[in-house]
C-alpha positions, 0 to 999 in steps of 0.5 A: 177267781178260784183259790187252791183250797176250793180246788183241793176240796173238789179234788178230795171230794171227787176222790172220796166219791170214786172210792165209795163208788168202787167199794159199793160196786165191789160189794154188789158184785161179790154179793151177786156172785156168792148169793145168786151164783151169777157173775155180772160182767158189766159190773166187772168191766166197769170196775176194771175200767175204773181201776185202769184209769185210776192207775194210769192217771197216777202214773201220768201225774207221777211222771209229769209232776 
């Protein structure tokens, strides 16, 4: 059986991985935009989807808890 500590550690690890991934993608997007003068629409689309999902989940959990 799982206890609350394991679930909270998994939640925090997932949240940290999301933040590190988004920072990496933003960095790569900005680097490509400024150095190569090219906008990577695929990276921008994924970043927007991740941000909208994060904000939607935050609003949903705020209302339901």
